[in-house]
C-alpha positions, 0 to 999 in steps of 0.5 A: 217460918213465913210468919217470921219472915213477914214480921221481920220484913214489916219491922224493917219497913217500919224501921226505914220509915222511921229513919226517913222521918228522922232524917227529914226532921233534921233537914227541915228548918225550924219555925224561927228559921222559916220566919227568917227565910220568909222575911228575906224573900225577894217578894217582900221588897216592893222595888224588886217586885215591880222590876220582876213584874216588868221583866215578866211582862216583857217575856210575855210580850215576846212569847205573844209575838212568837206565837203570832208569827210563823218564823222560827225565832229560836234561830235568830238573835234574841231579843228580836228587834222589829 
């Protein structure tokens, strides 16, 4: 009886694994759809990338200023003005 229970458990585990793989294959986009998604990413536009770089530089400057000061910047208005 124990051998049969082990066999049925293993069969159920393989069945659930196969079902999960089948569901994953339905959700994952195909090669054509993946290429379209990559083509339409914001990083593909140079002007958007430059704007993002400027915004990241501003955020990094604020973080650097916050690290150098002892006051609690989260209690004040943001962005802080000197």
